N, CA, C and O atoms as CSV, one atom per row, in Angstrom:
chain,resi,resn,atom,element,x,y,z
A,1,UNK,N,N,77.256,104.983,105.820
A,1,UNK,CA,C,76.622,105.603,104.660
A,1,UNK,C,C,77.655,106.400,103.869
A,1,UNK,O,O,78.462,107.135,104.438
A,2,UNK,N,N,77.612,106.243,102.566
A,2,UNK,CA,C,78.484,107.000,101.668
A,2,UNK,C,C,77.706,108.172,101.102
A,2,UNK,O,O,76.596,107.999,100.598
A,3,UNK,N,N,78.278,109.359,101.179
A,3,UNK,CA,C,77.678,110.544,100.584
A,3,UNK,C,C,77.832,110.469,99.073
A,3,UNK,O,O,78.881,110.054,98.583
A,4,UNK,N,N,76.817,110.859,98.334
A,4,UNK,CA,C,76.888,110.788,96.876
A,4,UNK,C,C,78.044,111.628,96.340
A,4,UNK,O,O,78.311,112.725,96.832
A,5,UNK,N,N,78.719,111.104,95.335
A,5,UNK,CA,C,79.819,111.767,94.626
A,5,UNK,C,C,80.975,112.169,95.542
A,5,UNK,O,O,81.645,113.173,95.299
A,6,UNK,N,N,81.205,111.378,96.601
A,6,UNK,CA,C,82.303,111.655,97.526
A,6,UNK,C,C,83.099,110.378,97.761
A,6,UNK,O,O,82.578,109.411,98.318
A,7,UNK,N,N,84.351,110.373,97.340
A,7,UNK,CA,C,85.218,109.223,97.592
A,7,UNK,C,C,85.437,109.099,99.098
A,7,UNK,O,O,85.779,110.073,99.769
A,8,UNK,N,N,85.235,107.885,99.619
A,8,UNK,CA,C,85.249,107.681,101.066
A,8,UNK,C,C,86.176,106.539,101.451
A,8,UNK,O,O,86.127,105.457,100.867
A,9,UNK,N,N,87.028,106.798,102.449
A,9,UNK,CA,C,87.876,105.768,103.032
A,9,UNK,C,C,86.996,104.812,103.828
A,9,UNK,O,O,86.196,105.246,104.657
A,10,UNK,N,N,87.141,103.508,103.577
A,10,UNK,CA,C,86.431,102.514,104.373
A,10,UNK,C,C,87.274,102.171,105.592
A,10,UNK,O,O,88.494,102.037,105.494
A,11,UNK,N,N,86.621,102.030,106.740
A,11,UNK,CA,C,87.320,101.663,107.965
A,11,UNK,C,C,86.762,100.338,108.477
A,11,UNK,O,O,85.659,99.928,108.114
A,12,UNK,N,N,87.539,99.683,109.320
A,12,UNK,CA,C,87.213,98.327,109.770
A,12,UNK,C,C,87.394,98.245,111.280
A,12,UNK,O,O,88.440,98.621,111.808
A,13,UNK,N,N,86.368,97.750,111.973
A,13,UNK,CA,C,86.420,97.703,113.428
A,13,UNK,C,C,86.595,96.300,113.994
A,13,UNK,O,O,86.587,96.117,115.211
A,14,UNK,N,N,86.753,95.307,113.120
A,14,UNK,CA,C,86.996,93.939,113.583
A,14,UNK,C,C,88.018,93.277,112.667
A,14,UNK,O,O,88.308,93.750,111.569
A,15,UNK,N,N,88.550,92.168,113.161
A,15,UNK,CA,C,89.491,91.355,112.380
A,15,UNK,C,C,89.101,89.893,112.531
A,15,UNK,O,O,88.620,89.476,113.584
A,16,UNK,N,N,89.311,89.125,111.481
A,16,UNK,CA,C,89.179,87.672,111.622
A,16,UNK,C,C,90.499,87.084,112.072
A,16,UNK,O,O,90.528,86.196,112.925
A,17,UNK,N,N,91.582,87.568,111.511
A,17,UNK,CA,C,92.916,87.236,111.999
A,17,UNK,C,C,93.899,88.262,111.474
A,17,UNK,O,O,93.661,88.912,110.455
A,18,UNK,N,N,95.002,88.398,112.184
A,18,UNK,CA,C,96.053,89.346,111.813
A,18,UNK,C,C,97.342,88.815,112.418
A,18,UNK,O,O,97.686,89.144,113.553
A,19,UNK,N,N,98.051,87.995,111.659
A,19,UNK,CA,C,99.231,87.338,112.209
A,19,UNK,C,C,100.522,88.137,112.009
A,19,UNK,O,O,101.612,87.618,112.247
A,20,UNK,N,N,100.405,89.398,111.572
A,20,UNK,CA,C,101.612,90.209,111.403
A,20,UNK,C,C,101.362,91.674,111.778
A,20,UNK,O,O,102.052,92.562,111.277
A,21,UNK,N,N,100.407,91.930,112.632
A,21,UNK,CA,C,100.108,93.265,113.150
A,21,UNK,C,C,99.948,94.296,112.028
A,21,UNK,O,O,100.507,95.391,112.100
A,22,UNK,N,N,99.189,93.942,111.001
A,22,UNK,CA,C,98.980,94.837,109.862
A,22,UNK,C,C,97.835,95.816,110.092
A,22,UNK,O,O,97.777,96.861,109.444
A,23,UNK,N,N,96.929,95.493,111.004
A,23,UNK,CA,C,95.722,96.313,111.185
A,23,UNK,C,C,95.497,96.604,112.663
A,23,UNK,O,O,95.777,95.770,113.524
A,24,UNK,N,N,94.995,97.785,112.941
A,24,UNK,CA,C,94.591,98.150,114.297
A,24,UNK,C,C,93.103,98.466,114.295
A,24,UNK,O,O,92.603,99.120,113.381
A,25,UNK,N,N,92.404,98.004,115.312
A,25,UNK,CA,C,90.987,98.345,115.454
A,25,UNK,C,C,90.808,99.609,116.291
A,25,UNK,O,O,89.682,99.969,116.635
A,26,UNK,N,N,91.924,100.293,116.626
A,26,UNK,CA,C,91.878,101.491,117.456
A,26,UNK,C,C,92.343,102.730,116.698
A,26,UNK,O,O,91.658,103.752,116.724
A,27,UNK,N,N,93.485,102.664,116.028
A,27,UNK,CA,C,94.016,103.814,115.294
A,27,UNK,C,C,94.209,103.465,113.829
A,27,UNK,O,O,94.529,102.323,113.499
A,28,UNK,N,N,94.022,104.424,112.961
A,28,UNK,CA,C,94.166,104.231,111.509
A,28,UNK,C,C,93.460,102.952,111.073
A,28,UNK,O,O,94.066,102.089,110.437
A,29,UNK,N,N,92.190,102.832,111.414
A,29,UNK,CA,C,91.443,101.588,111.215
A,29,UNK,C,C,91.149,101.264,109.751
A,29,UNK,O,O,90.629,100.190,109.450
A,30,UNK,N,N,91.473,102.169,108.850
A,30,UNK,CA,C,91.307,101.905,107.423
A,30,UNK,C,C,92.562,101.360,106.773
A,30,UNK,O,O,92.557,101.073,105.576
A,31,UNK,N,N,93.644,101.208,107.538
A,31,UNK,CA,C,94.944,100.799,106.984
A,31,UNK,C,C,95.274,99.338,107.225
A,31,UNK,O,O,94.938,98.755,108.256
A,32,UNK,N,N,95.947,98.770,106.232
A,32,UNK,CA,C,96.694,97.524,106.398
A,32,UNK,C,C,98.147,97.906,106.155
A,32,UNK,O,O,98.525,98.208,105.023
A,33,UNK,N,N,98.969,97.898,107.203
A,33,UNK,CA,C,100.357,98.356,107.109
A,33,UNK,C,C,101.295,97.174,106.958
A,33,UNK,O,O,101.256,96.228,107.746
A,34,UNK,N,N,102.137,97.237,105.939
A,34,UNK,CA,C,103.093,96.169,105.653
A,34,UNK,C,C,104.182,96.159,106.723
A,34,UNK,O,O,104.854,97.165,106.949
A,35,UNK,N,N,104.344,95.027,107.368
A,35,UNK,CA,C,105.409,94.832,108.355
A,35,UNK,C,C,106.588,94.064,107.755
A,35,UNK,O,O,107.731,94.247,108.173
A,36,UNK,N,N,106.304,93.208,106.778
A,36,UNK,CA,C,107.313,92.365,106.147
A,36,UNK,C,C,107.323,92.656,104.650
A,36,UNK,O,O,106.314,92.457,103.972
A,37,UNK,N,N,108.457,93.126,104.131
A,37,UNK,CA,C,108.555,93.422,102.696
A,37,UNK,C,C,108.328,92.157,101.877
A,37,UNK,O,O,108.659,91.054,102.313
A,38,UNK,N,N,107.760,92.328,100.691
A,38,UNK,CA,C,107.557,91.199,99.802
A,38,UNK,C,C,106.366,91.395,98.894
A,38,UNK,O,O,105.859,92.507,98.743
A,39,UNK,N,N,105.926,90.312,98.292
A,39,UNK,CA,C,104.811,90.325,97.355
A,39,UNK,C,C,103.518,90.013,98.104
A,39,UNK,O,O,103.445,89.048,98.866
A,40,UNK,N,N,102.510,90.835,97.880
A,40,UNK,CA,C,101.224,90.699,98.563
A,40,UNK,C,C,100.088,90.562,97.555
A,40,UNK,O,O,100.082,91.205,96.505
A,41,UNK,N,N,99.135,89.713,97.902
A,41,UNK,CA,C,97.832,89.713,97.240
A,41,UNK,C,C,96.929,90.573,98.115
A,41,UNK,O,O,96.784,90.318,99.311
A,42,UNK,N,N,96.328,91.585,97.518
A,42,UNK,CA,C,95.446,92.487,98.260
A,42,UNK,C,C,94.080,92.426,97.594
A,42,UNK,O,O,93.972,92.570,96.376
A,43,UNK,N,N,93.040,92.213,98.389
A,43,UNK,CA,C,91.699,92.144,97.804
A,43,UNK,C,C,90.691,92.884,98.675
A,43,UNK,O,O,90.881,93.080,99.876
A,44,UNK,N,N,89.623,93.279,98.020
A,44,UNK,CA,C,88.561,94.062,98.640
A,44,UNK,C,C,87.225,93.554,98.125
A,44,UNK,O,O,87.088,93.252,96.939
A,45,UNK,N,N,86.252,93.460,99.000
A,45,UNK,CA,C,84.895,93.087,98.614
A,45,UNK,C,C,83.936,94.070,99.265
A,45,UNK,O,O,83.879,94.166,100.491
A,46,UNK,N,N,83.176,94.806,98.444
A,46,UNK,CA,C,82.265,95.822,98.960
A,46,UNK,C,C,80.890,95.626,98.323
A,46,UNK,O,O,80.758,95.596,97.099
A,47,UNK,N,N,79.878,95.495,99.166
A,47,UNK,CA,C,78.498,95.455,98.703
A,47,UNK,C,C,77.827,96.794,98.972
A,47,UNK,O,O,77.919,97.333,100.074
A,48,UNK,N,N,77.157,97.323,97.967
A,48,UNK,CA,C,76.422,98.583,98.093
A,48,UNK,C,C,74.932,98.265,98.170
A,48,UNK,O,O,74.456,97.354,97.493
A,49,UNK,N,N,74.199,99.006,98.984
A,49,UNK,CA,C,72.754,98.808,99.103
A,49,UNK,C,C,72.065,99.002,97.748
A,49,UNK,O,O,72.576,99.713,96.883
A,50,UNK,N,N,70.919,98.374,97.575
A,50,UNK,CA,C,70.141,98.478,96.340
A,50,UNK,C,C,69.745,99.913,96.053
A,50,UNK,O,O,69.297,100.639,96.941
A,51,UNK,N,N,69.917,100.312,94.802
A,51,UNK,CA,C,69.520,101.639,94.337
A,51,UNK,C,C,69.737,101.645,92.830
A,51,UNK,O,O,70.742,101.111,92.359
A,52,UNK,N,N,68.825,102.233,92.061
A,52,UNK,CA,C,68.876,102.146,90.600
A,52,UNK,C,C,69.567,103.322,89.921
A,52,UNK,O,O,69.523,103.425,88.695
A,53,UNK,N,N,70.201,104.209,90.675
A,53,UNK,CA,C,70.758,105.425,90.086
A,53,UNK,C,C,72.276,105.465,90.222
A,53,UNK,O,O,72.821,105.117,91.270
A,54,UNK,N,N,72.959,105.891,89.155
A,54,UNK,CA,C,74.382,106.207,89.232
A,54,UNK,C,C,75.330,105.047,89.038
A,54,UNK,O,O,74.981,104.010,88.474
A,55,UNK,N,N,76.539,105.253,89.521
A,55,UNK,CA,C,77.597,104.247,89.432
A,55,UNK,C,C,78.099,103.931,90.833
A,55,UNK,O,O,77.831,104.660,91.788
A,56,UNK,N,N,78.834,102.827,90.934
A,56,UNK,CA,C,79.500,102.440,92.177
A,56,UNK,C,C,80.914,102.016,91.807
A,56,UNK,O,O,81.130,101.359,90.789
A,57,UNK,N,N,81.872,102.398,92.642
A,57,UNK,CA,C,83.204,101.841,92.479
A,57,UNK,C,C,83.872,101.644,93.827
A,57,UNK,O,O,83.515,102.274,94.822
A,58,UNK,N,N,84.850,100.754,93.830
A,58,UNK,CA,C,85.659,100.487,95.015
A,58,UNK,C,C,87.101,100.350,94.541
A,58,UNK,O,O,87.363,99.846,93.448
A,59,UNK,N,N,88.036,100.806,95.379
A,59,UNK,CA,C,89.435,100.840,94.956
A,59,UNK,C,C,90.373,100.503,96.099
A,59,UNK,O,O,90.051,100.688,97.273
A,60,UNK,N,N,91.544,100.001,95.723
A,60,UNK,CA,C,92.643,99.745,96.646
A,60,UNK,C,C,93.730,100.762,96.337
A,60,UNK,O,O,94.116,100.938,95.182
A,61,UNK,N,N,94.220,101.431,97.373
A,61,UNK,CA,C,95.272,102.440,97.217
A,61,UNK,C,C,96.508,102.017,98.006
A,61,UNK,O,O,96.410,101.304,99.004
A,62,UNK,N,N,97.672,102.471,97.539
A,62,UNK,CA,C,98.916,102.273,98.267
A,62,UNK,C,C,99.353,103.617,98.832
A,62,UNK,O,O,99.414,104.612,98.110
A,63,UNK,N,N,99.655,103.641,100.125
A,63,UNK,CA,C,100.126,104.835,100.828
A,63,UNK,C,C,99.203,106.037,100.637
A,63,UNK,O,O,99.634,107.186,100.731
A,64,UNK,N,N,97.943,105.759,100.371
A,64,UNK,CA,C,96.899,106.764,100.182
A,64,UNK,C,C,97.233,107.781,99.093
A,64,UNK,O,O,96.752,108.914,99.123
A,65,UNK,N,N,98.064,107.365,98.127
A,65,UNK,CA,C,98.446,108.287,97.055
A,65,UNK,C,C,98.178,107.740,95.663
A,65,UNK,O,O,97.882,108.514,94.752
A,66,UNK,N,N,98.272,106.435,95.472
A,66,UNK,CA,C,98.145,105.850,94.130
A,66,UNK,C,C,97.153,104.697,94.151
A,66,UNK,O,O,97.139,103.880,95.071
A,67,UNK,N,N,96.327,104.652,93.115
A,67,UNK,CA,C,95.406,103.533,92.965
A,67,UNK,C,C,96.168,102.321,92.445
A,67,UNK,O,O,96.954,102.418,91.502
A,68,UNK,N,N,95.918,101.171,93.084
A,68,UNK,CA,C,96.496,99.912,92.603
A,68,UNK,C,C,95.471,99.110,91.816
A,68,UNK,O,O,95.815,98.437,90.845
A,69,UNK,N,N,94.236,99.180,92.225
A,69,UNK,CA,C,93.176,98.444,91.549
A,69,UNK,C,C,91.841,99.073,91.850
A,69,UNK,O,O,91.621,99.613,92.934
A,70,UNK,N,N,90.945,98.998,90.877
A,70,UNK,CA,C,89.623,99.591,91.049
A,70,UNK,C,C,88.618,98.812,90.219
A,70,UNK,O,O,88.916,98.395,89.100
A,71,UNK,N,N,87.443,98.621,90.761
A,71,UNK,CA,C,86.334,98.019,90.033
A,71,UNK,C,C,85.183,98.987,90.011
A,71,UNK,O,O,84.915,99.668,91.001
A,72,UNK,N,N,84.482,99.057,88.861
A,72,UNK,CA,C,83.359,99.994,88.723
A,72,UNK,C,C,82.204,99.312,88.014
A,72,UNK,O,O,82.401,98.520,87.093
A,73,UNK,N,N,80.979,99.636,88.463
A,73,UNK,CA,C,79.778,99.085,87.841
A,73,UNK,C,C,78.722,100.164,87.672
A,73,UNK,O,O,78.449,100.918,88.607
A,74,UNK,N,N,78.118,100.247,86.473
A,74,UNK,CA,C,76.916,101.071,86.343
A,74,UNK,C,C,75.758,100.291,86.971
A,74,UNK,O,O,75.791,99.062,87.023
A,75,UNK,N,N,74.766,100.987,87.433
A,75,UNK,CA,C,73.637,100.340,88.089
A,75,UNK,C,C,72.552,100.058,87.055
A,75,UNK,O,O,72.194,100.925,86.258
A,76,UNK,N,N,72.038,98.836,87.082
A,76,UNK,CA,C,71.012,98.453,86.110
A,76,UNK,C,C,69.716,97.989,86.770
A,76,UNK,O,O,68.731,97.738,86.076
A,77,UNK,N,N,69.699,97.870,88.098
A,77,UNK,CA,C,68.510,97.363,88.777
A,77,UNK,C,C,68.406,97.948,90.184
A,77,UNK,O,O,69.413,98.152,90.863
A,78,UNK,N,N,67.173,98.212,90.608
A,78,UNK,CA,C,66.965,98.680,91.982
A,78,UNK,C,C,66.633,97.535,92.927
A,78,UNK,O,O,66.452,97.751,94.126
A,79,UNK,N,N,66.554,96.323,92.400
A,79,UNK,CA,C,66.123,95.195,93.227
A,79,UNK,C,C,67.271,94.373,93.793
A,79,UNK,O,O,67.034,93.442,94.562
A,80,UNK,N,N,68.501,94.691,93.434
A,80,UNK,CA,C,69.620,93.924,93.979
A,80,UNK,C,C,70.786,94.848,94.300
A,80,UNK,O,O,70.947,95.915,93.707
A,81,UNK,N,N,71.584,94.407,95.246
A,81,UNK,CA,C,72.755,95.188,95.626
A,81,UNK,C,C,73.841,95.040,94.561
A,81,UNK,O,O,73.796,94.142,93.719
A,82,UNK,N,N,74.802,95.935,94.622
A,82,UNK,CA,C,75.952,95.895,93.722
A,82,UNK,C,C,77.165,95.489,94.537
A,82,UNK,O,O,77.431,96.068,95.591
A,83,UNK,N,N,77.906,94.496,94.055
A,83,UNK,CA,C,79.102,94.021,94.748
A,83,UNK,C,C,80.301,94.239,93.846
A,83,UNK,O,O,80.291,93.861,92.674
A,84,UNK,N,N,81.337,94.854,94.403
A,84,UNK,CA,C,82.559,95.134,93.652
A,84,UNK,C,C,83.719,94.523,94.418
A,84,UNK,O,O,83.809,94.668,95.637
A,85,UNK,N,N,84.611,93.838,93.704
A,85,UNK,CA,C,85.717,93.166,94.380
A,85,UNK,C,C,87.031,93.253,93.595
A,85,UNK,O,O,87.427,92.294,92.933
A,86,UNK,N,N,87.703,94.410,93.674
A,86,UNK,CA,C,89.015,94.518,93.042
A,86,UNK,C,C,90.076,93.745,93.827
A,86,UNK,O,O,89.952,93.534,95.033
A,87,UNK,N,N,91.108,93.335,93.117
A,87,UNK,CA,C,92.242,92.657,93.738
A,87,UNK,C,C,93.502,92.945,92.953
A,87,UNK,O,O,93.450,93.177,91.745
A,88,UNK,N,N,94.643,92.931,93.638
A,88,UNK,CA,C,95.922,93.213,92.996
A,88,UNK,C,C,97.010,92.348,93.614
A,88,UNK,O,O,96.854,91.811,94.710
A,89,UNK,N,N,98.109,92.226,92.891
A,89,UNK,CA,C,99.350,91.674,93.411
A,89,UNK,C,C,100.340,92.826,93.405
A,89,UNK,O,O,100.505,93.503,92.391
A,90,UNK,N,N,101.009,93.051,94.552
A,90,UNK,CA,C,101.852,94.236,94.686
A,90,UNK,C,C,103.120,93.902,95.464
A,90,UNK,O,O,103.073,93.211,96.482
A,91,UNK,N,N,104.247,94.397,94.975
A,91,UNK,CA,C,105.536,94.254,95.660
A,91,UNK,C,C,105.678,95.430,96.627
A,91,UNK,O,O,105.865,96.566,96.194
A,92,UNK,N,N,105.592,95.169,97.919
A,92,UNK,CA,C,105.574,96.222,98.936
A,92,UNK,C,C,106.843,96.197,99.784
A,92,UNK,O,O,107.495,95.165,99.939
A,93,UNK,N,N,107.165,97.359,100.320
A,93,UNK,CA,C,108.255,97.467,101.287
A,93,UNK,C,C,107.636,97.673,102.669
A,93,UNK,O,O,106.489,98.104,102.787
A,94,UNK,N,N,108.405,97.363,103.705
A,94,UNK,CA,C,107.925,97.581,105.069
A,94,UNK,C,C,107.564,99.051,105.237
A,94,UNK,O,O,108.289,99.926,104.762
A,95,UNK,N,N,106.480,99.322,105.890
A,95,UNK,CA,C,105.843,100.617,106.163
A,95,UNK,C,C,104.913,101.089,105.053
A,95,UNK,O,O,104.183,102.058,105.263
A,96,UNK,N,N,104.900,100.448,103.867
A,96,UNK,CA,C,103.836,100.740,102.912
A,96,UNK,C,C,102.508,100.406,103.587
A,96,UNK,O,O,102.462,99.575,104.493
A,97,UNK,N,N,101.435,101.050,103.148
A,97,UNK,CA,C,100.132,100.678,103.678
A,97,UNK,C,C,99.080,100.750,102.575
A,97,UNK,O,O,99.169,101.545,101.639
A,98,UNK,N,N,98.096,99.898,102.725
A,98,UNK,CA,C,96.987,99.801,101.787
A,98,UNK,C,C,95.745,100.423,102.429
A,98,UNK,O,O,95.511,100.275,103.628
A,99,UNK,N,N,94.961,101.115,101.615
A,99,UNK,CA,C,93.658,101.656,102.010
A,99,UNK,C,C,92.616,101.143,101.026
A,99,UNK,O,O,92.947,100.746,99.909
A,100,UNK,N,N,91.368,101.154,101.445
A,100,UNK,CA,C,90.262,100.843,100.536
A,100,UNK,C,C,89.298,102.030,100.537
A,100,UNK,O,O,88.962,102.578,101.587
A,101,UNK,N,N,88.866,102.408,99.338
A,101,UNK,CA,C,87.934,103.525,99.181
A,101,UNK,C,C,86.706,103.054,98.410
A,101,UNK,O,O,86.769,102.097,97.638
A,102,UNK,N,N,85.596,103.740,98.632
A,102,UNK,CA,C,84.362,103.451,97.892
A,102,UNK,C,C,83.741,104.769,97.435
A,102,UNK,O,O,84.002,105.832,97.999
A,103,UNK,N,N,82.908,104.665,96.394
A,103,UNK,CA,C,82.317,105.853,95.771
A,103,UNK,C,C,80.990,105.465,95.155
A,103,UNK,O,O,80.835,104.359,94.638
A,104,UNK,N,N,80.032,106.376,95.212
A,104,UNK,CA,C,78.727,106.118,94.589
A,104,UNK,C,C,78.098,107.434,94.174
A,104,UNK,O,O,78.374,108.481,94.760
A,105,UNK,N,N,77.241,107.372,93.144
A,105,UNK,CA,C,76.542,108.563,92.655
A,105,UNK,C,C,75.036,108.312,92.563
A,105,UNK,O,O,74.446,108.469,91.494
A,106,UNK,N,N,74.422,107.926,93.664
A,106,UNK,CA,C,72.987,107.642,93.674
A,106,UNK,C,C,72.140,108.908,93.777
A,106,UNK,O,O,70.935,108.874,93.526
A,107,UNK,N,N,72.769,110.021,94.145
A,107,UNK,CA,C,72.026,111.252,94.363
A,107,UNK,C,C,71.726,111.511,95.830
A,107,UNK,O,O,71.218,112.578,96.176
A,108,UNK,N,N,72.030,110.557,96.694
A,108,UNK,CA,C,71.829,110.699,98.139
A,108,UNK,C,C,72.776,109.769,98.862
A,108,UNK,O,O,73.618,109.128,98.232
A,109,UNK,N,N,72.655,109.685,100.161
A,109,UNK,CA,C,73.486,108.750,100.919
A,109,UNK,C,C,73.107,107.316,100.564
A,109,UNK,O,O,71.942,107.015,100.303
A,110,UNK,N,N,74.102,106.440,100.557
A,110,UNK,CA,C,73.872,105.031,100.244
A,110,UNK,C,C,74.782,104.195,101.130
A,110,UNK,O,O,75.973,104.483,101.245
A,111,UNK,N,N,74.239,103.180,101.746
A,111,UNK,CA,C,75.003,102.353,102.670
A,111,UNK,C,C,75.892,101.343,101.965
A,111,UNK,O,O,75.532,100.796,100.922
A,112,UNK,N,N,77.054,101.108,102.549
A,112,UNK,CA,C,77.844,99.914,102.252
A,112,UNK,C,C,77.219,98.826,103.102
A,112,UNK,O,O,76.994,99.020,104.296
A,113,UNK,N,N,76.939,97.683,102.497
A,113,UNK,CA,C,76.320,96.598,103.247
A,113,UNK,C,C,77.316,96.021,104.245
A,113,UNK,O,O,78.466,95.747,103.901
A,114,UNK,N,N,76.870,95.841,105.467
A,114,UNK,CA,C,77.681,95.206,106.498
A,114,UNK,C,C,77.153,93.792,106.690
A,114,UNK,O,O,76.181,93.571,107.412
A,115,UNK,N,N,77.807,92.839,106.033
A,115,UNK,CA,C,77.384,91.448,106.064
A,115,UNK,C,C,78.565,90.603,106.518
A,115,UNK,O,O,79.620,90.634,105.886
A,116,UNK,N,N,78.410,89.860,107.588
A,116,UNK,CA,C,79.479,89.065,108.173
A,116,UNK,C,C,80.180,88.205,107.117
A,116,UNK,O,O,79.530,87.496,106.349
A,117,UNK,N,N,81.495,88.276,107.092
A,117,UNK,CA,C,82.357,87.495,106.192
A,117,UNK,C,C,82.130,87.797,104.718
A,117,UNK,O,O,82.468,86.982,103.859
A,118,UNK,N,N,81.560,88.964,104.416
A,118,UNK,CA,C,81.229,89.256,103.025
A,118,UNK,C,C,81.499,90.699,102.638
A,118,UNK,O,O,82.223,90.956,101.676
A,119,UNK,N,N,80.929,91.645,103.371
A,119,UNK,CA,C,81.060,93.055,102.995
A,119,UNK,C,C,81.011,93.934,104.224
A,119,UNK,O,O,80.177,93.714,105.102
A,120,UNK,N,N,81.868,94.909,104.310
A,120,UNK,CA,C,83.084,95.025,103.504
A,120,UNK,C,C,84.170,94.097,104.042
A,120,UNK,O,O,84.267,93.867,105.248
A,121,UNK,N,N,84.965,93.579,103.150
A,121,UNK,CA,C,86.090,92.699,103.479
A,121,UNK,C,C,87.330,93.240,102.795
A,121,UNK,O,O,87.293,93.554,101.605
A,122,UNK,N,N,88.428,93.355,103.529
A,122,UNK,CA,C,89.682,93.897,103.006
A,122,UNK,C,C,90.815,93.059,103.564
A,122,UNK,O,O,90.883,92.829,104.772
A,123,UNK,N,N,91.713,92.599,102.688
A,123,UNK,CA,C,92.795,91.749,103.169
A,123,UNK,C,C,94.054,91.912,102.339
A,123,UNK,O,O,94.013,92.254,101.157
A,124,UNK,N,N,95.182,91.654,103.007
A,124,UNK,CA,C,96.478,91.591,102.337
A,124,UNK,C,C,97.159,90.307,102.816
A,124,UNK,O,O,97.242,90.046,104.016
A,125,UNK,N,N,97.636,89.522,101.873
A,125,UNK,CA,C,98.267,88.243,102.185
A,125,UNK,C,C,99.690,88.234,101.640
A,125,UNK,O,O,99.892,88.391,100.435
A,126,UNK,N,N,100.666,88.055,102.502
A,126,UNK,CA,C,102.068,88.011,102.108
A,126,UNK,C,C,102.350,86.693,101.391
A,126,UNK,O,O,102.090,85.614,101.924
A,127,UNK,N,N,102.886,86.799,100.173
A,127,UNK,CA,C,103.183,85.619,99.352
A,127,UNK,C,C,104.649,85.210,99.401
A,127,UNK,O,O,104.991,84.106,98.975
A,128,UNK,N,N,105.513,86.067,99.906
A,128,UNK,CA,C,106.960,85.805,99.951
A,128,UNK,C,C,107.695,86.964,99.298
A,128,UNK,O,O,107.109,88.005,99.003
A,129,UNK,N,N,108.975,86.765,99.080
A,129,UNK,CA,C,109.792,87.852,98.500
A,129,UNK,C,C,109.919,87.764,97.011
A,129,UNK,O,O,110.573,88.606,96.397
């Protein structure tokens, strides 16, 4: 659950694959840490529970200091969830790390939907140097 008007780090307790030890399901579970320098495609998919009030946004950060990409949607319906999926291409050095954050202003707590292979999903793919 996301508290209203509070930017929140998303954490991840499972992996589909991790062929370069970028993520841990035990420590710093919100991080994807770059092991190999180069160009990365980083993407995020976040579904927010249905609610007709406020805004929703999701963002990708580098080293928890700078936003690389962010998507935002005003809410227009209480009958469907809101899905936000920012993505970026970024030239990273080894030890850089990516975080994903989410934010909502519904006036109360609001869940991020936990849907297998859909939400939340966070990935970084090394494209080369």
